[in-house]
C-alpha positions in Angstrom: 0.0 0.0 -0.1 2.3 2.8 -1.2 1.4 6.0 0.0 0.1 8.5 -2.9 -0.4 12.4 -3.0 -4.0 12.9 -3.0 -6.0 16.1 -3.2 -9.2 14.9 -1.4 -10.9 12.4 1.1 -14.0 10.6 0.6 -15.6 8.1 3.2 -18.2 5.6 1.8 -20.1 3.2 3.8 -21.4 0.1 1.5 -24.6 -0.8 2.8 -27.5 -3.3 1.9 -29.1 -6.5 2.6 -27.7 -9.9 2.9 -26.7 -11.3 -0.7 -26.9 -8.0 -2.4 -23.2 -8.2 -3.5 -21.5 -5.4 -1.1 -18.4 -7.5 -0.7 -18.2 -8.3 -4.1 -18.8 -4.5 -5.0 -15.9 -3.5 -2.6 -13.7 -5.8 -4.3 -14.6 -4.2 -7.8 -14.1 -0.8 -6.4 -10.6 -2.0 -5.1 -9.6 -3.5 -8.3 -10.7 -0.9 -10.7 -9.1 1.8 -8.8 -5.6 -0.5 -8.6 -5.6 -1.1 -4.8 -5.5 -4.8 -5.5 -4.3 -6.5 -8.7 -6.6 -9.8 -8.3 -10.2 -9.8 -7.2 -11.0 -12.5 -4.5 -14.4 -14.2 -4.4 -17.1 -15.0 -1.5 -16.9 -18.7 -2.0 -13.3 -19.1 -1.7 -12.9 -16.9 1.2 -10.2 -14.4 -0.1 -11.9 -10.9 -0.4 -10.7 -8.0 1.3 -14.1 -7.3 2.9 -14.0 -11.0 4.8 -10.8 -11.1 6.4 -12.6 -12.6 9.8 -12.7 -16.7 10.1 -16.4 -16.2 11.2 -17.1 -14.4 8.2 -15.1 -16.7 5.7 -16.9 -19.8 7.3 -20.4 -18.4 6.6 -19.7 -16.7 3.4 -21.1 -13.5 4.7 -19.8 -10.4 6.4 -20.3 -10.2 10.3 -18.2 -7.0 10.8 -17.3 -3.7 9.3 -14.5 -3.9 7.0 -12.4 -1.0 6.3 -10.6 -0.5 3.1 -8.4 2.5 1.2 -7.6 3.1 -2.4 -6.9 6.2 -4.3 -8.6 7.0 -7.6 -8.4 10.1 -9.6 -6.4 11.5 -6.6 -9.2 11.1 -4.2 -8.4 8.8 -1.1 -11.3 6.6 -0.6 -12.0 4.8 2.5 -14.9 2.4 2.0 -16.6 0.7 4.8 -18.2 -2.8 3.8 -20.8 -3.2 6.1 -22.9 -6.5 6.9 -25.9 -7.2 5.5 -27.5 -9.4 8.0 -30.1 -7.6 10.2 -28.5 -9.4 13.0 -25.1 -7.3 12.5 -27.1 -4.3 12.0 -25.2 -2.6 14.9 -22.1 -2.9 13.1 -23.5 -0.9 10.1 -25.1 1.7 12.4 -21.9 2.8 14.1 -19.8 2.7 10.6 -22.6 4.9 8.8 -22.1 7.4 11.7 -18.4 7.9 10.4 -19.3 7.9 6.9 -19.7 11.1 4.4 -21.8 9.1 2.3 -23.1 5.7 1.9 -23.7 3.2 -1.3 -26.9 1.3 -0.8 -26.5 -2.0 -3.0 -29.9 -4.1 -3.7 -30.8 -6.6 -6.2 -32.9 -5.8 -9.1 -36.0 -7.4 -7.6 -38.9 -5.3 -6.6 -40.3 -7.6 -4.2 -37.0 -7.8 -1.8 -36.6 -3.7 -1.9 -38.5 -3.8 1.4 -35.9 -5.1 3.4 -33.9 -1.7 2.9 -36.8 0.1 4.8 -34.7 0.0 8.2 -31.7 1.3 6.6 -33.5 4.2 4.5 -35.0 5.2 7.9 -31.7 5.2 9.7 -29.7 7.2 6.6 -32.6 9.6 6.6 -32.8 9.9 10.3 -29.2 11.0 10.7 -29.4 13.0 7.2 -26.4 10.8 6.1 -26.0 11.3 1.9 -26.9 8.1 0.2 -27.1 6.7 -3.1 -28.6 3.5 -4.6 -26.7 0.9 -6.8 -28.8 -1.7 -8.2 -26.6 -4.5 -8.6 -26.9 -8.1 -10.4 -28.7 -6.4 -13.3 -27.7 -9.4 -15.3 -30.0 -11.2 -13.2 -32.7 -8.9 -13.1 -36.2 -10.3 -12.3 -38.1 -6.9 -12.7 -37.9 -4.0 -15.0 -35.5 -0.9 -14.0 -38.8 1.3 -13.4 -40.7 -1.3 -11.2 -37.5 -1.6 -8.9 -37.2 2.2 -9.1 -40.5 2.7 -8.0 -40.4 -0.1 -5.2 -37.5 2.1 -3.9 -39.4 5.1 -3.9 -41.9 3.5 -1.8 -39.7 2.6 0.8 -37.6 5.8 0.9 -38.6 9.1 2.6 -36.1 11.1 -0.2 -36.8 11.5 -3.6 -35.1 8.7 -6.0 -33.2 10.3 -9.0 -32.5 7.8 -11.7 -28.9 8.7 -12.7 -28.6 5.9 -15.1 -31.0 4.0 -17.4 -30.1 0.2 -18.4 -29.9 -0.8 -21.8 -31.0 -4.3 -22.2 -30.2 -7.0 -24.8 -32.6 -7.6 -27.6 -34.1 -10.6 -26.0 -34.3 -8.3 -22.8 -32.9 -10.9 -20.8 -29.7 -9.1 -20.0 -28.5 -5.9 -19.3 -25.4 -4.9 -21.7 -25.1 -1.0 -20.8 -26.5 2.1 -19.7 -27.5 5.5 -20.6 -26.0 8.2 -18.3 -28.9 10.6 -18.0 -26.8 13.8 -17.4 -24.7 13.5 -20.5 -27.2 11.2 -22.5 -24.3 9.3 -23.4 -25.1 5.3 -24.0 -22.5 3.0 -23.1 -22.0 -0.6 -23.3 -20.1 -2.8 -20.8 -16.8 -4.2 -21.8 -15.3 -6.8 -20.1 -11.8 -5.9 -18.3 -12.0 -2.4 -19.3 -14.2 0.9 -19.1 -17.7 1.0 -20.7 -17.8 1.8 -24.5 -19.6 4.9 -25.6 -22.0 4.0 -28.2 -25.0 5.7 -30.0 -28.3 6.1 -28.2 -30.2 3.3 -29.0 -33.3 4.5 -30.9 -35.7 2.4 -29.3 -34.7 3.5 -25.7 -34.9 7.6 -26.9 -38.5 8.1 -25.2 -37.7 5.8 -21.9 -34.3 8.0 -21.6 -36.0 11.4 -22.2 -39.0 10.3 -19.5 -36.2 9.6 -17.0 -34.1 12.4 -17.8 -37.1 14.5 -17.1 -37.8 13.1 -14.0 -34.5 13.5 -12.6 -34.4 17.2 -13.8 -37.7 17.8 -11.9 -36.6 16.5 -8.8 -33.4 18.5 -8.9 -35.5 21.5 -9.9 -37.6 20.9 -6.3 -34.6 22.5 -5.0 -33.2 24.9 -7.4 -35.4 27.7 -8.7 -33.1 28.5 -11.5 -33.3 25.1 -12.9 -36.9 25.3 -12.7 -37.1 28.3 -14.6 -35.2 26.6 -17.2 -37.4 23.7 -17.2 -40.4 25.7 -17.6 -38.8 27.7 -20.5 -38.0 24.3 -22.2 -34.4 25.2 -21.7 -31.8 22.3 -21.6 -29.9 23.0 -18.4 -26.0 22.5 -19.1 -24.3 19.5 -17.9 -22.2 21.5 -15.4 -25.2 22.9 -13.5 -26.9 19.3 -13.4 -23.6 18.1 -11.7 -23.5 20.9 -9.5 -27.3 20.3 -8.3 -26.6 16.5 -7.7 -23.6 17.4 -5.3 -25.5 19.8 -3.5 -28.7 17.9 -3.0 -26.9 14.4 -2.6 -24.6 16.2 0.1 -27.6 17.7 1.7 -29.4 14.2 2.0 -32.5 15.6 -0.3 -32.1 13.2 -3.1 -30.8 9.8 -3.7 -29.5 9.3 -7.1 -30.0 5.5 -8.6 -27.3 3.4 -10.5 -27.0 0.2 -12.0 -24.2 -2.3 -12.7 -23.1 -5.8 -12.0 -20.3 -5.8 -9.5 -19.0 -9.2 -10.0 -18.1 -8.2 -13.6 -17.2 -4.7 -12.7 -19.5 -3.3 -14.8 -20.8 0.1 -13.7 -18.4 0.4 -11.2 -16.0 2.9 -12.8 -19.0 5.2 -13.6 -20.0 4.9 -9.9 -16.6 5.8 -8.7 -16.4 8.7 -11.1 -20.1 10.1 -9.9 -18.6 9.6 -6.2 -15.8 11.8 -7.3 -17.9 14.4 -8.4 -20.8 14.4 -6.5 -20.0 12.9 -3.0 -19.8 15.6 -0.3 -16.3 16.2 1.3 -15.3 15.7 4.6 -15.8 19.4 5.2 -19.5 19.1 4.2 -20.1 16.3 6.4 -18.3 17.8 9.5 -20.4 21.3 8.8 -23.5 19.0 9.0 -22.2 17.7 12.6 -21.8 21.1 13.7 -18.0 20.8 13.6 -15.5 23.1 12.1 -13.3 21.2 9.6 -10.7 23.4 9.4 -10.4 24.0 13.4 -6.8 23.2 14.9 -8.4 21.2 17.9 -8.3 17.4 17.3 -11.8 15.8 17.5 -12.4 12.1 16.3 -14.9 9.2 17.1 -14.3 5.5 17.0 -16.6 3.9 15.1 -15.3 0.1 15.4 -13.3 -1.8 17.9 -11.1 -4.8 16.6 -9.0 -7.2 18.7 -6.3 -9.0 16.2 -4.2 -11.8 17.2 -0.7 -10.1 16.2 -1.9 -6.3 16.8 -3.8 -6.3 19.8 -6.7 -3.7 19.9 -7.5 -1.6 17.2 -9.9 1.4 17.3 -11.1 2.7 14.1 -11.6 6.4 14.1 -13.1 9.0 12.0 -11.1 12.2 12.2 -13.6 14.9 12.3 -11.2 17.7 13.1 -7.4 18.6 13.2 -4.9 16.0 13.0 -4.1 12.8 15.0 0.0 11.9 15.4 1.7 8.7 16.7 2.4 8.9 20.5 -0.6 11.8 21.0 -2.4 11.5 23.9 -6.2 11.6 23.4 -8.6 10.9 26.2 -5.7 10.4 28.7 -4.6 7.4 26.3 -1.4 7.4 24.4 -2.0 6.6 20.5 0.1 3.4 19.9 0.5 3.4 16.2 -1.8 4.7 13.3 -2.8 2.6 10.2 -4.4 2.7 7.2 -6.4 -0.5 6.6 -6.9 -2.6 3.6 -9.2 -5.4 5.2 -6.8 -7.3 7.3 -3.7 -5.6 6.1 -2.4 -2.3 7.5 -0.1 0.4 6.5 1.7 2.4 9.3 1.3 6.2 9.1 2.9 8.9 11.1 -0.1 11.1 11.1 -4.0 11.0 10.1 -5.7 14.4 9.0 -9.3 15.9 9.0 -11.6 13.4 7.1 -9.6 10.3 7.2 -10.5 6.8 8.5 -7.9 5.1 10.3 -7.1 2.5 13.1 -5.2 3.8 16.3 -3.1 1.0 18.0 -3.7 0.1 21.9 -6.2 2.3 23.0 -7.2 0.2 25.7 -9.9 2.0 27.7 -11.5 3.6 24.7 -14.6 2.0 23.4 -16.7 2.2 20.2 -18.8 5.6 19.8 -16.4 7.5 21.8 -15.5 11.3 21.4 -11.5 11.8 21.5 -10.0 15.0 21.8 -6.3 16.1 22.9 -5.8 15.5 27.0 -4.4 19.1 27.6 -6.9 20.6 24.9 -8.2 24.0 25.9 -11.5 23.3 24.2 -14.6 21.8 25.6 -15.5 18.9 23.6 -19.3 18.1 23.6 -19.8 14.1 23.1 -20.5 13.6 19.3 -23.8 11.7 18.7 -23.5 8.1 18.3 -25.7 5.3 17.3 -28.1 3.8 19.7 -27.3 0.5 21.0 -30.4 -2.1 19.7 -31.9 -3.7 22.4 -31.0 -7.5 22.6 -33.9 -9.8 21.2 -32.2 -13.4 21.5 -30.5 -15.3 24.5 -28.6 -18.5 25.4 -27.2 -19.4 28.7 -23.6 -20.4 28.5 -21.2 -22.4 30.5 -17.6 -23.0 30.0 -16.7 -26.5 28.7 -13.9 -26.6 31.4 -14.6 -25.5 34.8 -11.3 -23.7 35.0 -12.1 -21.3 32.6 -14.6 -19.9 34.3 -12.4 -17.3 35.8 -11.3 -15.6 32.4 -14.7 -15.4 31.1 -15.4 -11.9 32.4 -12.2 -10.7 30.6 -13.1 -12.4 27.6 -16.7 -11.1 27.7 -15.3 -7.7 27.9 -13.5 -7.6 25.1 -16.0 -9.5 23.2 -18.5 -6.7 24.1 -16.1 -4.1 23.3 -15.9 -5.1 19.6 -19.5 -5.6 19.4 -21.6 -3.4 21.7 -25.1 -5.3 20.8 -24.1 -8.1 22.6 -24.7 -8.1 26.5 -24.2 -10.5 29.1 -25.4 -11.0 32.8 -26.0 -13.5 35.5 -29.7 -14.0 35.9 -30.6 -13.4 39.7 -33.2 -16.0 39.7 -31.7 -18.7 37.6 -28.2 -18.0 38.3 -27.3 -18.6 34.7 -24.8 -16.7 32.7 -27.0 -15.2 29.9 -25.4 -14.0 26.4 -28.0 -11.7 24.8 -27.6 -10.4 20.8 -29.5 -10.0 18.0 -30.6 -13.7 16.7 -29.1 -16.9 16.5 -26.3 -16.4 14.0 -25.4 -13.2 16.1 -24.8 -15.5 19.0 -23.0 -18.3 17.1 -20.4 -16.0 15.7 -19.9 -14.5 19.4 -19.2 -17.9 20.8 -16.9 -18.8 17.7 -14.8 -15.5 18.8 -14.6 -16.8 22.3 -13.2 -20.1 21.1 -10.7 -18.9 18.5 -9.5 -15.8 20.3 -9.6 -16.4 23.7 -9.6 -20.4 23.9 -12.8 -20.3 25.8 -15.2 -23.1 24.2 -18.7 -22.5 25.6 -21.5 -25.1 26.1 -25.3 -23.6 25.4 -28.5 -23.8 26.2 -31.7 -21.8 26.0 -32.3 -19.7 29.2 -34.3 -21.1 32.0 -37.6 -19.0 32.4 -37.5 -17.6 35.9 -40.9 -18.8 37.0 -42.4 -17.8 40.7 -44.8 -19.5 42.5 -47.5 -17.9 45.2 -50.5 -19.1 47.3 -54.0 -18.9 46.7 -55.0 -19.6 50.2 -54.1 -18.8 54.1 -53.2 -21.2 56.5 -53.4 -20.0 60.3 -51.4 -21.1 63.4 -49.0 -23.3 61.9 -46.6 -25.0 64.2 -43.0 -25.1 63.7 -40.5 -26.4 66.3 -36.9 -27.4 66.3 -35.3 -29.1 69.3 -31.9 -30.5 69.3 -30.1 -32.1 72.3 -26.4 -33.3 71.7 -24.4 -33.0 75.2 -23.9 -29.3 76.9 -26.4 -26.6 75.7 -29.3 -27.8 73.2 -31.1 -26.1 70.5 -34.8 -25.0 70.9 -37.2 -22.8 69.2 -41.1 -22.7 68.8 -43.0 -20.5 66.9 -47.0 -20.5 65.2 -47.2 -18.5 61.5 -49.9 -17.1 59.7 -49.4 -17.2 56.1 -51.5 -15.3 53.6 -51.4 -14.2 49.8 -50.9 -10.9 49.0 -51.9 -8.9 46.0 -50.0 -9.5 42.7 -46.9 -7.6 42.7 -47.1 -6.6 46.6 -44.3 -8.8 47.3 -43.1 -10.5 50.5 -43.8 -8.9 54.1 -43.1 -10.2 57.5 -44.6 -8.9 60.8 -45.2 -10.0 64.5 -47.9 -9.7 66.8 -46.3 -11.4 69.9 -47.7 -10.7 73.2 -45.9 -11.2 76.6 -42.7 -11.9 75.4 -43.6 -15.3 74.5 -40.6 -15.1 71.5 -37.9 -12.7 73.0 -37.4 -9.8 70.8 -33.6 -10.7 70.0 -34.9 -14.1 68.4 -37.5 -12.4 66.1 -35.1 -11.5 63.6 -34.1 -15.1 63.4 -37.7 -16.0 62.3 -38.0 -13.7 59.5 -34.4 -15.1 58.1 -36.0 -18.6 58.4 -39.0 -17.6 56.5 -37.2 -15.8 53.6 -34.7 -18.6 53.1 -37.3 -21.0 52.8 -39.3 -18.9 50.3 -36.1 -19.0 47.9 -37.5 -22.2 47.0 -41.2 -23.0 48.1 -43.2 -26.2 47.7 -43.2 -26.3 43.8 -39.4 -25.7 43.6 -39.3 -22.1 42.5 -39.2 -18.5 44.6 -42.3 -17.5 46.6 -43.6 -14.0 46.0 -46.6 -12.0 47.4 -46.8 -13.6 50.6 -47.4 -12.3 54.1 -46.2 -13.9 57.0 -46.8 -13.0 60.8 -45.5 -14.4 63.7 -48.2 -14.8 66.4 -47.1 -17.1 68.9 -44.4 -19.3 70.2 -42.2 -20.4 73.1 -38.5 -20.5 74.3 -35.9 -22.1 76.5 -34.0 -19.7 78.8 -30.8 -21.6 77.9 -31.4 -23.6 74.9 -32.9 -21.0 72.5 -31.1 -19.1 69.9 -31.6 -17.0 67.0 -30.4 -20.1 64.7 -32.8 -22.2 66.6 -35.9 -20.0 66.0 -34.5 -19.7 62.2 -35.0 -23.6 61.6 -38.2 -23.5 63.6 -39.6 -21.0 61.2 -38.4 -23.0 58.1 -40.2 -26.0 59.5 -43.5 -24.1 59.9 -43.3 -22.8 56.4 -42.7 -26.2 55.3 -46.0 -27.5 56.5 -47.9 -24.6 55.9 -47.2 -23.7 52.5 -48.3 -26.9 51.2 -51.6 -26.3 52.7 -51.8 -22.9 51.0 -52.7 -24.2 47.4 -49.4 -23.1 45.7 -49.6 -22.3 42.3 -47.0 -21.6 39.3 -46.6 -18.0 38.1 -44.8 -16.9 34.8 -43.1 -13.6 33.9 -45.1 -11.9 31.4 -43.5 -9.3 29.1 -45.2 -6.1 27.5 -44.1 -6.4 23.9 -44.2 -3.8 21.1 -43.8 -5.4 17.5 -43.1 -3.1 14.7 -43.5 -4.4 11.0 -44.9 -3.2 7.6 -48.7 -3.0 7.5 -48.8 -5.9 4.8 -47.6 -7.9 7.3 -49.6 -7.2 10.5 -52.0 -9.8 10.1 -49.1 -12.2 10.1 -47.9 -10.6 13.4 -51.2 -10.7 15.0 -51.2 -14.7 14.4 -47.8 -15.1 15.7 -48.8 -13.3 19.0 -52.2 -15.2 19.3 -50.2 -18.7 18.7 -47.9 -17.8 21.3 -50.5 -17.4 24.4 -50.2 -13.7 23.7 -52.8 -11.2 24.5 -53.1 -8.6 21.8 -53.6 -5.0 23.5 -53.9 -3.1 19.9 -52.2 -1.6 17.0 -51.7 1.8 15.6 -50.1 3.1 12.6 -46.0 4.0 13.4 -46.2 7.4 13.2 -42.3 7.7 12.2 -42.5 5.0 9.7 -44.8 5.1 6.5 -46.4 2.1 5.8 -45.6 0.5 9.1 -47.9 -0.4 12.0 -46.9 -1.0 15.7 -48.5 -3.8 17.6 -48.6 -4.2 21.3 -49.1 -7.3 23.4 -48.6 -9.1 26.9 -46.3 -12.3 25.9 -45.4 -15.0 28.2 -41.4 -14.9 28.4 -41.6 -18.8 28.0 -42.7 -18.1 24.4 -40.2 -15.4 23.4 -37.1 -17.6 23.0 -37.2 -17.7 19.3 -39.7 -15.0 18.6 -37.5 -13.0 16.7 -36.8 -15.9 14.4 -40.6 -16.4 13.6 -41.1 -12.5 13.3 -38.3 -12.0 10.7 -39.4 -14.8 8.7 -43.0 -13.6 8.9 -41.9 -10.0 7.8 -39.4 -10.1 5.2 -36.8 -10.2 8.0 -37.5 -6.4 8.8 -39.7 -6.8 11.8 -38.3 -5.8 15.1 -39.6 -5.5 19.0 -38.9 -4.2 22.1 -40.0 -5.7 25.4 -40.0 -5.3 29.1 -41.3 -7.4 32.1 -44.7 -6.1 32.9 -46.2 -8.8 35.7 -46.4 -12.0 36.9 -49.4 -14.3 35.9 -50.8 -17.8 36.7 -49.7 -20.5 34.2 -52.7 -22.1 33.1 -53.2 -25.3 35.0 -52.7 -27.9 32.4 -49.4 -26.5 31.3 -48.3 -26.1 34.7 -49.0 -29.5 35.6 -46.7 -30.5 32.1 -43.8 -28.0 33.5 -43.7 -29.5 36.9 -43.8 -33.0 35.8 -41.0 -32.3 33.0 -38.7 -29.6 34.7 -39.3 -30.8 38.5 -38.4 -29.2 41.6 -34.6 -28.9 40.4 -35.7 -26.7 37.5 -34.8 -23.2 39.2 -31.7 -24.3 40.9 -28.5 -22.4 40.2 
């Protein structure tokens, strides 16, 4: 990676659904710009964008990959982002540092809906973006059908920048018409596209598409609007200027076509990025920063832990310059690197607009805003992507018991690389739970634990934290503990009243002792004994919503002790709780599911089929054509909810949830649970 003199910088994220061809497009961009001399392939696992072992095994991107190249004296850094919805956090974090994004999609109108969440994020953050319709040699729908489908999921107007030329039988795309210059081109294998005369049969369609482009641009340019009204053909320079200005302000979305694995359309895509993509200065100004300011401001968009180089923090330099050895946020920069996938090039400094990796920034996390430790300027933290709520969980246990001591440190690094993971020890089941965005997401995380940290794990679905309570009361329940073994003995004697409380009121202990039949110093022991018993009631689960009152008892002046009264209380609880009609409770979650309106009926059926209670649904105000469905759903039915939800909604449905209340398990289901799970179900 030899250093070249450049006149500008562009940072471009490559985003889009799984299998749309993003990594293949990156490979083509690097190849035609001269960064690599030979293209790799997804099947062979040797592309620049898929260097991670987890990616090669699955033939899919699982993390952001950065790659730099120089084209027409512009330094491009491309961020190849995963397409699977399970790795959306990676994409969101990377987009925060990008100046623009290429949205890659297939020429299939029915699959365009999968772009809706991505368009929403781009528009919410006002990130300039264009569309590259890939795989035009396998187009299942016409260009206009795909374009109209794209318009339906974008809040910004889509502007056709090119119009495809199909072969005589219409089965293949052999070129395109540039709607700015009105020059037609035929694709040519291994070389730039050849200019050709305008196909007469496409002239009317080209004129209609060009007019559409100009009319959209004229919505933001009064001068252009006047020219169109006066039927004046605007000069090309004016059209390019408008495209650059309006793309940079995220007012329009230009649309390009091509075939990435053949390099078709890729050179013209690069040319457009050179002409029309916003400069780093424009992007910085949109974030309220001063690109020409002397103070150093940067932001971490990705964290890697590499086997050889240790921790690398991929940062976007928003303002100023970073030099090797500089202290940022109190941490010394231990190396600056430009990346080409897994390869790195050592640099002495990085300037405004560049995306580089910083070495050994140990206490720095993804999303952090960096500035000079001794800076005189007070720097507000830059906005960062919201952490996605976890929706899929597995209980994890180290295969080797001795490895459990290493788990915490390894998990900390794992979550540093991927903030959308979370782990905790469940206070009820005492299991270590790993949370993430889906089954593949967690499998990748577990692979990393094994490969990077030599921590193979066993997994199983998390246990449901069932509870139990009582339906009836029991009074004057007697418990006595008497033990004699030489010397002082042990004696405690209590009478308890046990009553159910309303759902959610929890546990309450009181006493109504008269005449000192149980001395004051022994009463705390009674409460301790009661509480210890309630950790595992007669059904084998923690007991909730119970009131226990100490009403009577007796003691021995020599043999009684707090410990003896604790044992007496446990004995009373064991006898009395069985008489109180114990019943099993399950946690119920409040769930809000968001999905396209076309799939609302599917979601309603999904909820009903999981013992859910539908509370209602309404139009999702911030999303055109989406609904939000609210429901109560048993936590026992939520383990693979996200899997079924995505399969029912083209992969775009999502949900948020929180614990709401406990509810009695239906009798027949409770019988099956108690028969199969048994009293050991909730033991740690």
